[in-house]
Z-matrix of the N, CA and C atoms (Angstrom, degrees):
N
C 1 1.440
C 2 1.526 1 108.00
N 3 1.325 2 114.56 1 141.51
C 4 1.459 3 120.93 2 -179.38
C 5 1.528 4 107.32 3 -135.82
N 6 1.309 5 116.55 4 120.47
C 7 1.462 6 122.08 5 -178.42
C 8 1.522 7 112.17 6 52.44
N 9 1.323 8 116.62 7 39.15
C 10 1.450 9 121.70 8 177.37
C 11 1.515 10 115.24 9 79.06
N 12 1.306 11 118.08 10 6.67
C 13 1.469 12 122.48 11 -179.72
C 14 1.529 13 109.92 12 -113.38
N 15 1.325 14 115.79 13 140.19
C 16 1.462 15 119.57 14 176.21
C 17 1.519 16 109.20 15 -77.85
N 18 1.315 17 114.88 16 140.80
C 19 1.460 18 121.57 17 -177.00
C 20 1.526 19 109.55 18 -121.67
N 21 1.320 20 114.70 19 124.53
C 22 1.456 21 120.85 20 174.61
C 23 1.517 22 109.62 21 -113.26
N 24 1.309 23 115.72 22 147.38
C 25 1.461 24 120.86 23 175.33
C 26 1.522 25 107.48 24 -123.32
N 27 1.310 26 115.53 25 123.97
C 28 1.454 27 121.63 26 176.57
C 29 1.528 28 108.18 27 -94.54
N 30 1.315 29 114.98 28 128.57
C 31 1.459 30 121.23 29 -176.80
C 32 1.528 31 109.12 30 -121.87
N 33 1.334 32 117.97 31 99.10
C 34 1.457 33 118.98 32 174.14
C 35 1.533 34 108.94 33 -71.54
N 36 1.325 35 116.11 34 134.31
C 37 1.461 36 118.93 35 -175.23
C 38 1.521 37 110.97 36 -138.89
N 39 1.315 38 115.57 37 125.17
C 40 1.458 39 121.72 38 174.06
C 41 1.521 40 107.60 39 -140.31
N 42 1.313 41 116.15 40 119.02
C 43 1.465 42 122.71 41 -177.97
C 44 1.529 43 111.28 42 54.59
N 45 1.323 44 115.73 43 51.92
C 46 1.468 45 120.75 44 -177.07
C 47 1.526 46 112.52 45 -113.60
N 48 1.331 47 117.60 46 28.50
C 49 1.459 48 120.01 47 -177.38
C 50 1.536 49 113.31 48 -58.54
N 51 1.318 50 118.05 49 -26.25
C 52 1.471 51 120.35 50 -179.26
C 53 1.525 52 112.13 51 -79.68
N 54 1.318 53 118.51 52 -18.76
C 55 1.462 54 120.81 53 -170.81
C 56 1.526 55 115.52 54 -121.90
N 57 1.335 56 118.55 55 -23.65
C 58 1.454 57 120.74 56 -167.52
C 59 1.524 58 113.76 57 -62.58
N 60 1.314 59 118.14 58 -36.49
C 61 1.470 60 120.41 59 179.61
C 62 1.531 61 110.08 60 -64.24
N 63 1.314 62 117.59 61 -43.43
C 64 1.456 63 120.50 62 178.49
C 65 1.531 64 111.34 63 -64.61
N 66 1.320 65 117.21 64 -38.69
C 67 1.464 66 120.62 65 177.29
C 68 1.532 67 109.51 66 -59.12
N 69 1.320 68 116.86 67 -44.58
C 70 1.467 69 121.18 68 179.32
C 71 1.519 70 110.45 69 -65.13
N 72 1.319 71 117.00 70 -48.34
C 73 1.468 72 121.53 71 -174.54
C 74 1.522 73 113.59 72 -67.67
N 75 1.332 74 117.87 73 -23.95
C 76 1.471 75 120.17 74 -177.84
C 77 1.529 76 112.46 75 -101.35
N 78 1.320 77 117.54 76 7.35
C 79 1.462 78 120.92 77 178.85
C 80 1.534 79 108.57 78 -63.58
N 81 1.329 80 118.00 79 134.08
C 82 1.469 81 120.49 80 -179.72
C 83 1.532 82 112.45 81 -57.08
N 84 1.316 83 115.43 82 150.29
C 85 1.465 84 121.82 83 -175.28
C 86 1.526 85 113.74 84 -62.06
N 87 1.328 86 118.55 85 -26.88
C 88 1.465 87 121.01 86 -176.06
C 89 1.530 88 113.29 87 -78.48
N 90 1.323 89 117.91 88 -6.51
C 91 1.466 90 121.66 89 179.06
C 92 1.527 91 108.41 90 -74.61
N 93 1.331 92 115.73 91 126.91
C 94 1.463 93 121.12 92 -178.39
C 95 1.525 94 113.10 93 -87.71
N 96 1.324 95 117.54 94 -37.32
C 97 1.462 96 121.63 95 178.96
C 98 1.523 97 110.23 96 -137.65
N 99 1.323 98 115.33 97 133.95
C 100 1.456 99 122.92 98 174.61
C 101 1.525 100 105.82 99 -108.97
N 102 1.309 101 115.88 100 101.16
C 103 1.458 102 121.73 101 -176.52
C 104 1.526 103 107.48 102 -92.87
N 105 1.317 104 115.82 103 107.04
C 106 1.460 105 119.68 104 -176.17
C 107 1.523 106 108.78 105 -105.29
N 108 1.326 107 115.82 106 118.64
C 109 1.454 108 121.49 107 -179.85
C 110 1.526 109 108.21 108 -99.09
N 111 1.323 110 114.94 109 102.54
C 112 1.455 111 121.30 110 176.15
C 113 1.524 112 107.27 111 -80.25
N 114 1.314 113 116.22 112 110.25
C 115 1.458 114 121.56 113 -172.70
C 116 1.530 115 112.63 114 -89.39
N 117 1.333 116 114.91 115 58.40
C 118 1.463 117 119.77 116 176.72
C 119 1.518 118 113.69 117 68.65
N 120 1.306 119 117.38 118 32.86
C 121 1.464 120 120.82 119 -178.11
C 122 1.525 121 111.55 120 -59.97
N 123 1.349 122 117.40 121 131.92
C 124 1.456 123 120.24 122 178.32
C 125 1.535 124 112.99 123 -82.49
N 126 1.328 125 116.95 124 -6.99
C 127 1.464 126 120.62 125 179.63
C 128 1.538 127 108.89 126 -95.03
N 129 1.315 128 118.26 127 -157.53
C 130 1.468 129 121.73 128 -175.98
C 131 1.533 130 113.44 129 -90.76
N 132 1.318 131 118.32 130 14.78
C 133 1.463 132 121.02 131 179.42
C 134 1.523 133 111.49 132 -53.45
N 135 1.313 134 117.38 133 -49.34
C 136 1.464 135 121.25 134 -178.45
C 137 1.517 136 113.03 135 -59.72
N 138 1.314 137 116.69 136 -44.47
C 139 1.468 138 120.10 137 179.59
C 140 1.523 139 111.39 138 -64.37
N 141 1.327 140 116.89 139 -39.89
C 142 1.463 141 120.29 140 178.99
C 143 1.521 142 111.27 141 -65.00
N 144 1.324 143 117.05 142 -37.81
C 145 1.465 144 120.97 143 177.67
C 146 1.529 145 109.70 144 -65.39
N 147 1.312 146 117.09 145 -46.68
C 148 1.463 147 120.64 146 -179.71
C 149 1.527 148 111.53 147 -63.35
N 150 1.312 149 116.69 148 -38.67
C 151 1.469 150 120.72 149 177.72
C 152 1.526 151 110.07 150 -63.56
N 153 1.322 152 117.12 151 -42.04
C 154 1.468 153 120.44 152 177.98
C 155 1.522 154 110.93 153 -64.65
N 156 1.332 155 116.63 154 -39.81
C 157 1.463 156 120.88 155 -179.56
C 158 1.532 157 112.05 156 -64.42
N 159 1.323 158 116.36 157 -29.28
C 160 1.460 159 120.71 158 -179.75
C 161 1.522 160 112.47 159 -68.55
N 162 1.336 161 116.57 160 -23.03
C 163 1.462 162 119.92 161 -177.50
C 164 1.533 163 113.38 162 -118.13
N 165 1.322 164 117.03 163 -5.32
C 166 1.465 165 121.24 164 -177.31
C 167 1.526 166 108.19 165 -134.22
N 168 1.331 167 116.59 166 107.36
C 169 1.469 168 121.76 167 -176.12
C 170 1.526 169 113.06 168 -64.20
N 171 1.312 170 117.76 169 -16.53
C 172 1.458 171 120.49 170 178.89
C 173 1.526 172 112.21 171 -74.82
N 174 1.323 173 117.02 172 -25.41
C 175 1.461 174 121.50 173 -176.29
C 176 1.527 175 109.73 174 -79.13
N 177 1.323 176 114.77 175 123.92
C 178 1.465 177 122.11 176 -178.83
C 179 1.533 178 108.46 177 -124.17
N 180 1.341 179 117.35 178 100.45
C 181 1.459 180 119.84 179 -177.26
C 182 1.536 181 113.10 180 -78.72
N 183 1.313 182 114.32 181 144.01
C 184 1.465 183 123.10 182 169.64
C 185 1.520 184 104.95 183 -130.00
N 186 1.308 185 117.23 184 127.54
C 187 1.469 186 120.58 185 -176.54
C 188 1.520 187 111.16 186 -118.24
N 189 1.320 188 116.31 187 126.45
C 190 1.456 189 122.22 188 168.51
C 191 1.522 190 106.54 189 -90.31
N 192 1.315 191 116.71 190 132.42
C 193 1.466 192 120.30 191 178.26
C 194 1.519 193 111.57 192 -65.85
N 195 1.336 194 115.78 193 -37.58
C 196 1.466 195 121.25 194 177.37
C 197 1.526 196 108.38 195 -128.26
N 198 1.306 197 115.94 196 155.19
C 199 1.463 198 121.20 197 -179.61
C 200 1.526 199 110.19 198 -61.60
N 201 1.339 200 115.91 199 126.78
C 202 1.456 201 121.90 200 -179.62
C 203 1.520 202 112.47 201 -115.60
N 204 1.325 203 116.82 202 -4.52
C 205 1.453 204 120.82 203 177.20
C 206 1.522 205 112.89 204 96.35
N 207 1.321 206 113.82 205 162.33
C 208 1.457 207 120.78 206 -177.18
C 209 1.524 208 112.11 207 -60.32
N 210 1.319 209 117.25 208 -42.85
C 211 1.461 210 119.87 209 -178.32
C 212 1.516 211 112.54 210 -56.92
N 213 1.320 212 117.42 211 -47.70
C 214 1.467 213 120.40 212 179.87
C 215 1.522 214 111.26 213 -67.58
N 216 1.326 215 117.02 214 -35.10
C 217 1.463 216 120.08 215 177.32
C 218 1.527 217 110.58 216 -63.20
N 219 1.325 218 116.79 217 -41.10
C 220 1.461 219 120.28 218 177.61
C 221 1.525 220 110.73 219 -64.80
N 222 1.319 221 116.92 220 -45.53
C 223 1.469 222 120.81 221 178.53
C 224 1.528 223 110.18 222 -58.29
N 225 1.320 224 116.97 223 -48.91
C 226 1.457 225 120.59 224 -177.35
C 227 1.523 226 112.19 225 -64.92
N 228 1.328 227 117.04 226 -34.98
C 229 1.464 228 120.26 227 176.50
C 230 1.515 229 111.77 228 -65.12
N 231 1.330 230 116.89 229 -43.76
C 232 1.470 231 120.57 230 177.53
C 233 1.523 232 111.47 231 -65.09
N 234 1.329 233 117.25 232 -42.82
C 235 1.461 234 120.49 233 179.37
C 236 1.526 235 111.12 234 -62.60
N 237 1.315 236 116.50 235 -40.92
C 238 1.464 237 120.44 236 179.51
C 239 1.528 238 110.64 237 -66.24
N 240 1.330 239 116.86 238 -40.01
C 241 1.468 240 120.69 239 177.51
C 242 1.525 241 110.44 240 -60.97
N 243 1.323 242 116.35 241 -40.07
C 244 1.468 243 119.84 242 177.63
C 245 1.523 244 110.42 243 -64.22
N 246 1.332 245 116.49 244 -43.43
C 247 1.470 246 120.43 245 178.36
C 248 1.526 247 111.77 246 -61.27
N 249 1.319 248 116.48 247 -34.03
C 250 1.461 249 121.60 248 179.86
C 251 1.527 250 112.30 249 -81.54
N 252 1.332 251 117.32 250 -4.87
C 253 1.456 252 121.23 251 176.95
C 254 1.514 253 115.48 252 79.02
N 255 1.315 254 117.83 253 24.92
C 256 1.460 255 120.36 254 179.17
C 257 1.529 256 110.41 255 -69.46
N 258 1.330 257 115.80 256 137.79
C 259 1.465 258 120.99 257 177.28
C 260 1.524 259 111.68 258 -78.07
N 261 1.320 260 116.30 259 -37.08
C 262 1.461 261 122.97 260 -176.43
C 263 1.524 262 108.11 261 -132.52
N 264 1.323 263 116.13 262 139.52
C 265 1.467 264 120.21 263 178.34
C 266 1.524 265 108.98 264 -132.62
N 267 1.312 266 114.84 265 135.19
C 268 1.463 267 121.21 266 174.43
C 269 1.524 268 107.42 267 -126.64
N 270 1.313 269 115.98 268 164.45
C 271 1.462 270 121.71 269 177.76
C 272 1.518 271 108.63 270 -114.55
N 273 1.312 272 115.58 271 135.40
C 274 1.463 273 122.12 272 172.15
C 275 1.517 274 107.09 273 -130.21
N 276 1.304 275 117.08 274 133.60
C 277 1.466 276 121.78 275 -178.71
C 278 1.526 277 111.45 276 -65.59
N 279 1.319 278 115.44 277 147.32
C 280 1.454 279 121.54 278 -179.99
C 281 1.512 280 114.37 279 -71.55
N 282 1.330 281 117.51 280 -8.31
C 283 1.462 282 119.90 281 -179.85
C 284 1.524 283 112.76 282 -103.75
N 285 1.327 284 116.87 283 13.45
C 286 1.458 285 120.37 284 174.65
C 287 1.515 286 114.64 285 74.70
N 288 1.331 287 118.86 286 23.85
C 289 1.464 288 121.32 287 179.87
C 290 1.517 289 113.18 288 -64.58
N 291 1.333 290 117.21 289 -28.82
C 292 1.458 291 120.89 290 -177.67
C 293 1.518 292 109.70 291 -99.57
N 294 1.316 293 115.94 292 134.29
C 295 1.460 294 120.01 293 177.23
C 296 1.526 295 109.21 294 -72.65
N 297 1.336 296 118.16 295 124.95
C 298 1.462 297 120.64 296 -179.03
C 299 1.535 298 113.27 297 -54.86
N 300 1.308 299 117.37 298 -31.24
C 301 1.462 300 121.06 299 -179.77
C 302 1.528 301 111.87 300 -65.15
N 303 1.326 302 118.16 301 -20.04
C 304 1.467 303 121.95 302 179.82
C 305 1.525 304 113.20 303 -81.51
N 306 1.311 305 118.10 304 -13.78
C 307 1.459 306 120.99 305 -173.14
C 308 1.529 307 112.58 306 -61.82
N 309 1.295 308 117.46 307 -41.69
C 310 1.462 309 119.42 308 -178.46
C 311 1.526 310 111.58 309 -59.44
N 312 1.320 311 117.29 310 -42.09
C 313 1.477 312 119.92 311 179.96
C 314 1.530 313 111.75 312 -69.12
N 315 1.330 314 117.08 313 -19.64
C 316 1.469 315 120.73 314 177.35
C 317 1.533 316 110.45 315 -80.45
N 318 1.334 317 117.31 316 -41.72
C 319 1.464 318 119.43 317 -174.63
C 320 1.533 319 114.29 318 -87.61
N 321 1.313 320 118.44 319 -24.58
C 322 1.477 321 119.32 320 -179.00
C 323 1.533 322 113.90 321 -56.53
N 324 1.339 323 119.90 322 -44.36
C 325 1.472 324 118.64 323 178.46
C 326 1.534 325 112.76 324 -62.81
N 327 1.319 326 117.29 325 -29.56
C 328 1.452 327 120.87 326 178.42
C 329 1.532 328 110.13 327 -71.26
N 330 1.318 329 115.39 328 -40.56
C 331 1.472 330 119.75 329 177.58
C 332 1.519 331 109.42 330 -61.40
């Protein structure tokens, strides 16, 4: 929570087994839900997400059975955030392209 608002982060992920755990572990403390959309990854991305969800209540997995593309992953992440009642939603790539320290400056103007 940040300034009394719930914050969700949607993480589209496809073949991100090398990066997804670090993305989860470095998520800022104020993030209430980490919605990870596994877009039909043929590697162990899905299993790693589920394993993280088993020990971290913030992690909320969404799994596509088959790859649907980045656009659908983004849509599904936003829809899931709405279902979870998040006040603010941001997107962070599943491969760690965005520095977690930058997230606060992204969501504060929205709040």
